[in-house]
C-alpha positions in Angstrom: -33.6 -30.0 -33.4 -31.1 -29.1 -30.4 -31.3 -25.4 -28.9 -28.3 -23.4 -30.2 -26.9 -21.7 -26.9 -26.9 -18.4 -26.4 -23.3 -17.7 -26.8 -19.7 -19.4 -26.3 -17.7 -17.4 -23.5 -14.8 -17.2 -25.2 -14.1 -16.0 -28.6 -11.4 -17.5 -31.7 -8.9 -15.5 -31.2 -7.6 -17.7 -28.3 -7.1 -20.4 -30.9 -3.7 -20.4 -33.9 -4.5 -18.1 -36.9 -4.4 -21.3 -39.0 -7.3 -22.5 -36.4 -9.3 -20.0 -36.7 -11.4 -20.5 -39.7 -12.1 -23.9 -39.1 -15.0 -22.2 -35.6 -16.2 -19.7 -38.3 -19.9 -20.1 -38.9 -19.6 -18.3 -42.4 -16.5 -21.5 -43.4 -17.5 -24.0 -45.1 -19.4 -27.3 -43.5 -16.8 -29.6 -44.6 -14.2 -27.5 -42.7 -16.1 -26.9 -39.5 -16.9 -30.8 -39.4 -13.0 -31.2 -39.6 -12.6 -30.4 -36.5 -15.8 -31.0 -34.4 -14.5 -34.7 -35.0 -10.2 -33.7 -33.8 -9.2 -34.0 -37.5 -6.8 -31.0 -38.1 -3.7 -30.4 -36.6 -4.2 -28.5 -33.1 -2.3 -28.9 -29.6 -4.3 -31.0 -27.2 -5.8 -27.4 -25.2 -6.1 -26.1 -29.1 -8.2 -29.6 -28.9 -10.4 -28.9 -26.6 -10.7 -25.5 -27.7 -12.0 -26.0 -30.9 -14.7 -28.2 -29.3 -16.1 -25.5 -27.4 -16.4 -23.4 -30.1 -17.9 -25.5 -32.1 -20.4 -26.5 -29.5 -22.2 -23.2 -30.3 -22.1 -23.8 -34.3 -25.1 -22.8 -36.5 -24.9 -26.0 -38.0 -26.5 -28.6 -35.4 -24.7 -31.1 -36.6 -21.4 -29.8 -36.6 -22.7 -29.0 -32.3 -23.7 -32.9 -32.2 -20.5 -34.2 -33.8 -18.4 -31.5 -31.4 -20.7 -33.0 -28.4 -19.8 -36.3 -29.4 -16.3 -35.8 -29.3 -16.3 -34.6 -26.2 -18.0 -37.5 -24.1 -15.3 -39.6 -26.7 -12.7 -37.3 -25.5 -8.6 -39.5 -26.4 -6.6 -39.8 -23.6 -3.7 -38.3 -26.7 -5.7 -35.1 -25.8 -7.6 -35.7 -22.3 -4.0 -36.2 -20.4 -2.3 -33.1 -21.1 -5.5 -30.3 -21.9 -7.0 -31.1 -18.8 -3.9 -30.5 -16.8 -3.1 -27.0 -19.0 -3.5 -24.5 -16.1 -3.2 -22.3 -19.3 -6.5 -22.9 -20.7 -9.7 -21.2 -20.9 -11.7 -21.7 -17.6 -14.8 -21.7 -19.3 -14.1 -24.5 -21.4 -12.6 -26.6 -18.4 -15.9 -25.7 -17.2 -17.7 -27.0 -20.3 -15.7 -30.7 -20.7 -16.4 -31.1 -17.2 -19.6 -31.5 -17.5 -19.6 -33.9 -20.5 -16.7 -36.1 -18.3 -18.9 -38.9 -16.9 -17.8 -40.7 -14.2 -14.0 -40.8 -16.2 -12.3 -40.7 -12.1 -9.2 -40.5 -14.5 -10.0 -37.5 -16.2 -12.2 -35.9 -13.9 -8.8 -36.1 -11.1 -7.5 -33.4 -14.2 -10.1 -31.2 -13.8 -10.7 -31.2 -10.0 -6.5 -31.2 -9.7 -6.4 -28.0 -12.2 -6.2 -25.0 -10.5 -7.4 -23.4 -13.7 -11.0 -25.7 -13.5 -14.2 -23.3 -12.6 -15.2 -23.8 -8.5 -18.6 -24.1 -9.6 -17.9 -26.9 -12.3 -16.3 -28.9 -9.7 -20.1 -28.8 -8.0 -21.1 -30.9 -11.0 -18.2 -33.7 -11.2 -18.8 -33.7 -6.7 -22.1 -34.4 -7.0 -21.7 -37.4 -9.8 -17.8 -38.1 -9.0 -16.8 -41.8 -7.1 -15.9 -41.5 -3.6 -11.6 -40.7 -4.2 -12.5 -38.2 -6.2 -15.1 -36.0 -4.1 -12.5 -36.7 -1.9 -10.1 -35.2 -3.7 -12.5 -32.5 -3.7 -12.6 -32.2 -0.1 -8.8 -31.9 0.1 -8.8 -28.1 -0.9 -10.2 -25.9 1.8 -10.2 -22.8 -0.9 -12.0 -23.2 -3.2 -15.3 -25.0 -0.6 -14.6 -22.0 1.3 -15.0 -19.2 -1.9 -17.6 -21.6 -3.3 -20.7 -22.4 -1.5 -22.1 -24.5 -4.5 -19.7 -26.4 -4.7 -19.1 -26.7 -0.5 -23.1 -27.6 -0.8 -22.3 -30.1 -3.1 -19.9 -32.2 -1.7 -21.6 -32.0 1.9 -25.1 -32.9 0.2 -24.5 -35.1 -2.6 -21.3 -36.2 -2.8 -20.3 -39.9 -2.0 -17.1 -38.8 0.4 -16.6 -41.3 3.3 -19.0 -39.6 6.7 -15.1 -38.7 8.6 -14.1 -36.9 5.6 -17.8 -35.0 5.6 -17.9 -34.6 8.8 -14.4 -32.7 9.1 -15.5 -30.4 5.8 -18.2 -29.5 7.8 -16.1 -28.7 11.1 -13.6 -27.0 8.9 -16.4 -24.4 7.4 -18.3 -23.9 10.9 -14.9 -22.4 12.7 -14.3 -21.0 9.0 -17.3 -18.5 10.0 -19.4 -20.8 7.0 -23.1 -21.4 8.1 -25.7 -22.8 5.6 -29.2 -23.9 8.0 -30.6 -25.8 5.4 -27.1 -28.1 4.9 -27.8 -31.0 8.0 -24.2 -31.7 7.9 -24.0 -28.0 9.2 -26.1 -28.0 11.3 -24.3 -31.1 13.1 -21.0 -29.6 12.8 -21.9 -26.2 14.6 -24.1 -27.9 17.9 -20.4 -30.4 17.5 -18.9 -27.3 18.1 -21.0 -24.7 19.3 -23.7 -26.6 21.1 -26.9 -25.7 21.5 -25.9 -22.1 20.9 -27.7 -20.4 18.2 -25.9 -19.3 14.9 -24.6 -15.9 14.8 -23.7 -13.9 11.8 -20.5 -12.7 10.9 -20.7 -8.8 12.3 -19.0 -7.7 9.5 -19.3 -9.0 5.7 -17.4 -8.8 2.5 -20.9 -7.4 1.4 -21.5 -4.9 3.9 -17.2 -4.1 3.4 -17.8 -3.7 0.0 -21.1 -1.2 0.6 -20.0 0.6 3.9 -16.1 1.9 1.3 -18.0 1.6 -2.3 -15.5 3.9 -3.7 -12.1 2.8 -2.2 -12.9 -0.8 -3.1 -14.8 -1.1 -5.9 -13.0 0.3 -8.6 -9.0 -0.6 -8.8 -8.4 3.0 -9.6 -10.6 3.9 -6.0 -10.3 6.9 -4.0 -8.0 7.4 -2.2 -8.0 6.5 1.5 -7.2 9.2 4.1 -5.6 7.3 7.2 -8.8 7.5 9.3 -10.6 5.3 6.8 -7.9 3.1 6.2 -7.4 2.3 9.9 -11.7 1.7 9.3 -11.4 -0.6 6.6 -8.5 -2.5 8.2 -10.3 -3.4 11.4 -13.3 -4.4 9.5 -11.6 -6.8 7.7 -9.3 -8.1 10.5 -13.3 -8.7 12.7 -14.2 -10.5 9.7 -14.3 -14.6 9.2 -12.2 -16.9 7.0 -14.4 -17.2 4.6 -15.5 -13.5 4.5 -12.2 -12.8 4.1 -11.8 -14.8 1.0 -15.0 -13.7 -1.0 -13.7 -10.5 -0.5 -10.4 -11.5 -1.9 -12.1 -12.1 -5.0 -14.8 -9.4 -5.0 -11.9 -6.2 -3.8 -9.5 -4.6 -6.0 -5.4 -3.2 -4.9 -6.8 -2.5 -1.3 -8.1 -5.0 0.1 -6.2 -7.3 -1.5 -2.8 -5.3 0.5 -4.4 -6.2 3.6 -5.7 -10.1 3.0 -1.9 -10.6 1.8 -0.7 -9.6 4.8 -3.4 -12.1 6.9 -1.8 -14.5 9.2 -4.0 -17.4 7.4 -2.3 -18.7 4.7 -5.8 -19.9 2.7 -6.9 -15.9 2.8 -3.4 -14.6 1.7 -3.7 -17.1 -1.8 -7.1 -16.0 -2.5 -5.8 -12.6 -2.8 -2.9 -14.0 -5.1 -5.4 -15.3 -7.3 -7.8 -12.8 -7.6 -8.8 -12.7 -11.1 -8.8 -8.9 -10.4 -4.6 -9.0 -9.6 -2.6 -7.3 -11.5 0.9 -8.0 -13.2 2.3 -4.9 -10.7 1.1 -6.5 -7.9 2.5 -10.1 -8.8 6.3 -8.3 -9.6 6.1 -6.2 -6.2 5.3 -9.6 -4.5 7.7 -11.4 -5.8 10.1 -8.9 -4.7 8.6 -8.4 -1.0 10.5 -10.7 1.8 7.8 -11.3 4.4 5.2 -13.3 1.3 3.8 -15.9 2.3 5.4 -18.8 1.7 2.3 -21.2 0.2 2.2 -17.3 -2.0 5.4 -17.2 -3.4 4.9 -21.2 -3.7 1.1 -19.4 -6.2 3.5 -17.4 -8.3 6.3 -19.4 -9.1 4.3 -21.8 -10.4 2.3 -19.3 -11.7 3.1 -20.1 -16.5 1.3 -16.7 -17.1 3.2 -14.3 -14.2 6.8 -16.0 -15.1 6.4 -14.5 -19.2 7.5 -11.3 -16.5 11.2 -11.5 -16.9 11.1 -9.4 -13.1 9.1 -11.8 -11.4 12.2 -14.2 -12.5 14.3 -12.6 -11.5 13.2 -11.4 -7.8 12.2 -15.0 -7.6 16.1 -15.4 -7.9 16.9 -13.0 -5.3 14.1 -13.4 -2.9 15.5 -15.7 -0.5 12.4 -17.0 1.0 11.8 -18.9 -3.1 13.2 -22.4 -2.0 17.0 -22.7 -3.8 15.7 -25.1 -6.7 13.5 -23.2 -7.7 15.5 -20.5 -7.5 18.6 -21.9 -9.4 16.0 -23.1 -12.0 15.4 -19.8 -13.0 19.0 -18.6 -12.5 19.7 -19.2 -16.4 17.6 -16.6 -17.5 18.9 -13.9 -16.0 20.3 -11.4 -17.7 24.2 -11.3 -18.1 24.4 -7.2 -16.0 22.1 -8.9 -13.2 24.2 -11.6 -13.5 26.9 -9.4 -12.1 24.9 -8.1 -9.3 24.2 -11.4 -8.1 27.9 -12.8 -8.1 28.7 -9.9 -5.5 25.3 -9.8 -3.5 25.4 -10.9 -0.1 22.2 -10.5 0.6 21.3 -13.8 -1.4 22.5 -17.3 -0.8 26.0 -18.8 -1.6 24.6 -21.2 -4.2 23.2 -18.5 -6.5 26.2 -16.0 -6.2 28.3 -19.1 -7.2 25.9 -20.3 -9.9 25.7 -16.1 -11.2 29.7 -16.7 -11.3 29.6 -19.5 -13.6 27.0 -18.1 -15.9 28.7 -15.7 -16.5 32.3 -17.5 -16.5 30.5 -19.8 -19.9 29.3 -16.7 -21.1 32.3 -15.1 -21.7 33.9 -18.4 -23.1 31.2 -18.5 -25.6 31.4 -14.7 -26.8 34.9 -15.2 -27.3 
């Protein structure tokens, strides 16, 4: 008899109301069994969520069927669901363990920013060479997840040249694991036989030094002297420690890290799970924001649901013109009028806004 897992990391509310009955433990067994066989109408992403939730079903037969369906995921479902960056990360992490060495499916998961870093550690250890080397290309993932870096350097099938380059990058970014031979060798290549010196300031030490100011989003207002000290601590951190702080810290830390000259640090800050919509709105309007941060915003479907984000992106001169023009039809008439007269936006945006206004006026007549 298979052991029943404790509890799923997501609830049935991720599904449409019509599908929730198929994962309700109180629902008739045939209803749940049909869903476990993927015999109910559902979008690819919902189908994946169904299987995940049913793998926790109280009935062993339903659990086993959900597992079997996941391991034999049809192309029509996988080709869309595994690319969906709006899919719940726990579901993507769960399916990653069940895809075996299917290179096509693994590539989709590796390229999906919503796939948890920890899940890719397992993928890196078993994946074909091309997939392992694809994982190595995502430097931000490697810096923020020690388990992934360790799996890639110790267990993957990546070419030696790729592993050496990855290890060198990790050392230069401030990561050193004395039980990982590739990192020990890289440290010797870069620094000679000089003993490794741990960083003076780490994400953990800064969070400990500024517990009230950094631990909570509604932390205490920081005085000028404390803010200066905090900024100096962060500036003295290695790249890898800054990335950890971008994930663990609050708005105060993110504000400093978003201005970092290293794009990986700035991107880690905007991708923090704690970042708020108000911060995204402000960043989309910033003329000094790093271009890679802006790219994270205009490729995120959830953030693009906010009207103010789309409008700010249209007005922001740092937004690539084709992208700004793509959002222009979503701008409201009053804002289009402002854009048509705004000399601080590209001429193509002004012209596009005028043309849209004329079309709207013709339709309303």
